[in-house]
C-alpha positions in Angstrom: -0.2 -13.5 -11.1 -2.2 -16.7 -11.2 0.6 -19.1 -10.4 -0.5 -19.4 -6.8 -3.9 -20.8 -8.0 -2.0 -24.1 -8.6 -2.4 -24.6 -4.9 -5.9 -26.0 -4.3 -6.2 -24.2 -1.0 -5.7 -20.8 -2.7 -8.1 -21.6 -5.6 -10.9 -22.6 -3.1 -10.3 -19.5 -1.0 -10.5 -17.2 -4.1 -13.9 -18.7 -4.9 -15.4 -17.2 -1.8 -14.8 -13.5 -2.6 -15.7 -14.1 -6.2 -19.2 -15.2 -5.2 -19.8 -13.0 -2.2 -18.5 -9.9 -4.0 -20.8 -10.6 -7.0 -23.9 -10.9 -4.8 -22.8 -8.2 -2.4 -22.0 -5.6 -5.0 -25.5 -6.1 -6.5 -26.9 -4.9 -3.2 -24.2 -2.2 -2.6 -25.1 -0.7 -6.0 -28.7 -0.1 -4.8 -28.3 0.1 -1.0 -28.8 3.9 -0.9 -31.6 3.8 -3.5 -33.4 1.1 -1.5 -33.2 3.1 1.7 -34.5 6.2 -0.1 -37.4 4.3 -1.6 -38.4 3.2 1.9 -38.5 6.8 3.0 -35.0 7.1 4.7 -33.6 10.6 5.5 -30.0 11.5 4.9 -29.2 10.8 8.6 -30.9 7.3 8.3 -29.0 6.6 5.1 -25.7 7.4 6.9 -26.7 5.3 9.9 -27.7 2.3 7.7 -24.4 2.5 5.8 -22.2 2.9 9.0 -23.7 0.7 11.7 -22.2 -2.4 10.1 -18.7 -1.0 10.1 -19.2 0.6 13.5 -19.9 -2.7 15.1 -16.8 -4.0 13.3 -14.7 -1.6 15.3 -15.7 -3.4 18.5 -15.6 -6.9 17.1 -12.6 -7.0 14.8 -9.9 -7.5 17.5 -11.9 -10.2 19.3 -12.4 -11.9 16.0 -8.8 -11.7 15.1 -7.8 -13.2 18.5 -10.4 -16.0 18.1 -9.1 -16.8 14.6 -5.6 -17.1 16.0 -6.8 -19.3 18.9 -9.8 -21.3 17.6 -8.7 -21.5 14.0 -9.6 -19.6 10.9 -12.6 -21.6 9.6 -15.0 -21.1 12.6 -14.4 -17.3 12.3 -15.1 -17.6 8.5 -18.4 -19.4 9.1 -19.8 -17.1 11.8 -19.6 -13.8 9.9 -21.0 -15.5 6.8 -24.0 -16.7 8.8 -24.6 -13.3 10.4 -24.4 -11.6 6.9 -27.0 -14.1 5.6 -29.3 -13.2 8.5 -28.9 -9.5 7.7 -29.6 -10.1 4.0 -32.8 -11.9 4.8 -34.0 -9.0 6.9 -33.2 -6.5 4.2 -35.1 -8.6 1.6 -38.3 -8.3 3.6 -37.9 -4.7 5.0 -40.8 -2.3 4.6 -39.4 0.6 6.6 -36.1 2.4 7.0 -36.0 1.2 10.7 -36.1 -2.4 9.4 -32.9 -1.6 7.5 -31.3 -0.2 10.6 -32.1 -3.4 12.5 -30.7 -5.4 9.6 -27.5 -3.4 9.6 -27.2 -4.0 13.4 -27.7 -7.7 13.1 -25.4 -7.9 10.1 -22.9 -5.9 12.1 -22.4 -8.9 14.4 -20.4 -10.3 11.4 -17.6 -8.2 12.8 -16.9 -6.2 9.7 -16.9 -9.2 7.4 -14.6 -12.2 6.8 -12.1 -10.6 4.4 -9.5 -10.1 7.1 -9.8 -13.8 8.0 -9.4 -14.7 4.3 -6.2 -12.6 4.1 -4.9 -14.4 7.1 -5.7 -17.8 5.6 -4.0 -17.0 2.4 -0.9 -15.8 4.3 -1.0 -19.1 6.3 -0.7 -21.4 3.3 1.9 -19.6 1.2 5.6 -18.9 1.6 6.6 -15.3 2.6 7.9 -14.6 -0.9 4.5 -15.6 -2.4 2.4 -13.3 -0.2 2.3 -10.3 -2.6 1.2 -12.4 -5.5 -1.3 -14.5 -3.5 -2.9 -11.4 -1.9 -3.1 -9.8 -5.3 -4.9 -12.8 -6.7 -7.4 -12.9 -3.8 -8.2 -9.2 -4.4 -8.4 -9.7 -8.1 -11.2 -12.4 -7.7 -13.0 -10.1 -5.3 -12.8 -7.2 -7.9 -14.1 -9.5 -10.6 -17.2 -10.1 -8.5 -17.5 -6.4 -7.7 -17.6 -5.8 -11.5 -20.0 -8.6 -12.3 -22.5 -7.7 -9.6 -23.4 -4.2 -10.7 -23.6 -5.3 -14.4 -26.1 -8.0 -13.4 -27.9 -5.7 -11.2 -28.3 -2.9 -13.8 -29.5 -5.5 -16.4 -32.0 -7.0 -14.0 -33.4 -3.6 -13.1 -34.2 -2.9 -16.8 -36.7 -5.9 -16.6 -40.2 -4.8 -15.6 -40.7 -7.8 -13.3 -37.6 -7.1 -11.2 -37.5 -4.5 -8.4 -34.9 -3.5 -5.8 -36.2 -6.0 -3.3 -35.6 -8.9 -5.6 -31.9 -8.0 -5.7 -31.7 -8.5 -1.9 -33.5 -11.8 -2.3 -30.9 -13.0 -4.8 -28.2 -11.9 -2.4 -29.7 -14.0 0.4 -29.8 -17.1 -1.8 -26.1 -16.6 -2.8 -25.1 -16.1 0.9 -26.8 -19.5 1.7 -24.8 -21.2 -1.1 -21.5 -19.8 0.1 -22.1 -20.8 3.6 -22.6 -24.4 2.5 -19.5 -24.2 0.4 -17.4 -23.1 3.3 -18.7 -25.9 5.4 -18.0 -28.6 2.8 -15.0 -27.3 0.8 -12.8 -25.1 3.0 -10.1 -26.6 5.2 -8.6 -25.1 8.3 -5.3 -23.3 7.8 -4.3 -22.7 11.4 -4.9 -25.4 14.0 -6.8 -24.7 17.2 -4.5 -23.7 20.1 -4.0 -26.7 22.4 -5.8 -26.7 25.7 -3.6 -25.2 28.4 -1.3 -23.5 26.0 -0.9 -19.8 27.0 -1.3 -17.2 24.2 -0.1 -13.7 25.1 -2.6 -11.7 22.9 -2.0 -8.5 24.8 1.7 -8.9 24.0 0.9 -9.4 20.4 -1.2 -6.2 20.2 1.5 -4.2 22.0 4.0 -5.7 19.6 2.1 -4.4 16.6 1.5 -1.0 18.1 5.1 -0.6 19.0 6.2 -1.8 15.6 7.4 1.2 13.7 5.3 0.9 10.5 1.9 -0.4 11.7 0.6 2.8 13.4 1.3 4.8 10.2 -0.7 2.3 8.2 -3.6 2.6 10.6 -3.6 6.4 10.3 -3.5 6.2 6.5 -6.4 3.7 6.5 -8.5 5.9 8.8 -8.1 9.0 6.6 -8.5 7.3 3.2 -11.6 5.4 4.3 -13.4 8.5 5.4 -12.9 9.8 1.9 -14.1 6.5 0.4 -17.2 6.5 2.6 -18.1 10.0 1.5 -17.8 9.1 -2.2 -19.7 5.8 -1.8 -22.6 7.3 0.2 -23.2 10.7 -1.4 -22.6 10.1 -5.1 -25.7 7.9 -5.5 -27.8 10.5 -3.6 -26.3 13.3 -5.7 -27.1 11.3 -8.8 -30.8 10.9 -7.9 -31.5 14.2 -6.2 -29.1 16.5 -8.0 -28.9 15.0 -11.5 -32.3 13.1 -11.7 -30.7 10.0 -13.0 -32.6 6.7 -13.2 -32.1 3.8 -10.8 -30.5 1.7 -13.6 -28.0 4.5 -14.3 -27.2 4.9 -10.6 -26.8 1.2 -10.2 -24.4 1.2 -13.1 -22.0 3.6 -11.2 -20.7 0.6 -9.3 -19.9 -1.2 -12.6 -17.4 1.5 -13.7 -15.9 1.8 -10.3 -15.5 -2.0 -10.0 -14.0 -2.2 -13.5 -11.2 0.2 -12.4 -10.7 -1.8 -9.2 -10.4 -5.0 -11.2 -7.9 -3.5 -13.7 -5.7 -2.1 -11.0 -5.7 -5.3 -9.1 -5.0 -7.4 -12.2 -1.9 -5.3 -12.8 -0.9 -4.8 -9.1 1.3 -7.9 -8.9 3.3 -6.7 -11.9 3.6 -3.1 -10.5 4.7 -4.4 -7.1 7.7 -6.1 -8.8 8.7 -3.0 -10.7 7.6 0.0 -8.6 8.5 0.7 -4.9 5.4 -0.1 -2.9 5.6 3.2 -1.0 5.6 5.3 -4.1 2.8 3.2 -5.6 0.7 3.8 -2.4 1.3 7.5 -2.3 0.2 7.8 -5.9 -3.0 5.8 -5.3 -3.9 8.0 -2.3 -3.2 11.2 -4.1 -5.4 10.1 -7.0 -8.2 9.6 -4.6 -7.8 13.1 -3.3 -7.9 14.6 -6.8 -11.2 12.7 -7.6 -12.8 14.1 -4.5 -11.8 17.6 -5.4 -13.2 17.4 -9.0 -16.5 15.6 -8.1 -18.4 18.9 -7.6 -17.6 19.8 -11.2 -19.4 16.6 -12.5 -22.8 17.7 -13.6 -24.0 14.8 -15.8 -23.8 11.0 -16.1 -20.5 10.7 -18.0 -18.4 13.0 -15.8 -19.7 11.1 -12.7 -18.7 7.8 -14.3 -15.2 9.2 -14.9 -14.9 10.3 -11.3 -16.0 6.9 -10.1 -13.6 5.1 -12.4 -10.6 7.1 -11.0 -11.9 6.7 -7.5 -12.2 2.9 -8.0 -8.6 2.8 -9.3 -7.4 4.6 -6.2 -9.5 2.4 -3.9 -8.4 -0.9 -5.5 -4.7 0.0 -5.3 -4.9 1.2 -1.8 -6.7 -1.9 -0.6 -4.2 -4.3 -2.0 -1.1 -2.3 -1.1 -2.3 -1.7 2.5 -3.1 -5.4 3.0 0.3 -6.4 1.5 2.0 -4.1 3.9 0.0 -5.5 6.9 1.2 -9.0 5.8 4.8 -7.8 5.5 4.7 -6.2 9.0 3.1 -9.1 10.9 3.9 -12.7 11.7 2.0 -15.9 11.8 1.2 -15.6 15.5 -0.2 -12.1 15.3 -1.5 -11.9 11.7 -5.1 -12.3 12.6 -4.9 -9.4 15.1 -3.0 -7.3 12.6 -5.6 -7.6 9.9 -8.3 -6.9 12.5 -6.6 -3.7 13.8 -6.1 -2.5 10.3 -9.8 -3.2 9.5 -10.8 -1.2 12.6 -9.0 1.9 11.2 -10.9 1.5 8.0 -14.2 1.1 9.9 -13.5 4.1 12.1 -12.9 6.3 9.0 -16.1 5.0 7.5 -18.0 5.8 10.8 -16.6 9.4 10.9 -18.6 10.1 7.7 -21.8 10.4 9.7 -20.5 13.7 11.1 -20.9 15.2 7.6 -24.8 14.9 7.8 -25.4 18.5 9.0 -23.0 19.8 6.4 -24.9 18.1 3.6 -28.3 19.3 5.0 -27.1 22.9 5.2 -24.7 23.4 2.4 -25.3 20.6 -0.1 -23.0 18.0 -1.6 -20.1 20.0 -2.9 -18.4 20.9 0.4 -18.5 17.3 1.5 -16.9 16.1 -1.7 -14.2 18.7 -1.3 -13.7 17.6 2.4 -13.3 14.0 1.3 -10.7 15.0 -1.4 -8.7 17.0 1.1 -8.8 14.1 3.6 -7.6 11.6 1.0 -4.6 13.9 0.2 -3.9 14.1 3.9 -3.7 10.3 4.0 -0.5 10.5 2.1 1.2 12.2 5.1 1.7 9.0 7.3 3.2 7.2 4.3 5.5 10.1 3.4 6.6 10.5 7.0 7.5 6.8 7.4 10.3 6.4 4.9 11.0 2.8 5.7 7.5 1.6 4.7 7.7 -1.2 2.2 11.3 -2.1 3.0 11.9 -5.7 4.0 
């Protein structure tokens, strides 16, 4: 799995998700708690956790086009700088509305730089190395996702550390990674020469007409609705329904991230032995089952088990979906392909906000069941497209 790290370009690129995921997952573990402590309602929590991805819907395709035209590095620097600005605003927020503004500002990052990183990795490796290289990138991201909640949970046991301090640590880390990108990351796709015509409309149409890509977008939309439901409501359920402590709720992300890391560590091996289509259907179905059993979890340990299984489903789906995007795109349209796929994910995440009245009137159980059913439905596009994963 780590053979591609012999290439210095891949090793340097993998450092970015390792650091940003460590710092970011520290804040993700407490984002809902932080909003609740500032007095946020369920609707405000949903808005705070969806504004960022909603803005990504509108910016992902322009960012993908710009990364294909201006080069990857500028479009790696810009979202990092906007994420840093949003982190600084959260670190000094005193009201839920401040978090809404921070989410709006951070939203100009266009949904984050991971699609750009995926394009950069695909730029510097041979086609036969794409599966392993993408698996390696996701593995380093998942290591960070595991370390962050562990560090966060430990820090919150210290009396001198509060939730705000976690956001301050994140801002310092974002500053460091911005400097690292400026000084250590090289461009992987040269800027298009002046006067050279690039038919981006043709590239988008080409992807939409491509037999497999629309099915991947439908799958991503449905699965990420389920994922958003689980990520948003389980922490609230843990605090309001189970009366768990902040440290216990922050630790939820540790177990979820452990599952993500384990599945990504073994993904490269699985992909050489198991058909990618069967692997993806199994991962999506696992997510559906976890959603359906979540209402039965009435204490800390069952919730941890649910999150572990949900993390395995999410980790596998992320790496398999990104691998299929790389397999069904070319160098000239890869930036746009990753952006369109990310739009489908963000749209699914945004749709979660429609569940707010359901939670207010009926509680958490119906929403978890709805998420589980939606995850099971996400298998349909993959089952209908029999040629998915064939090269």
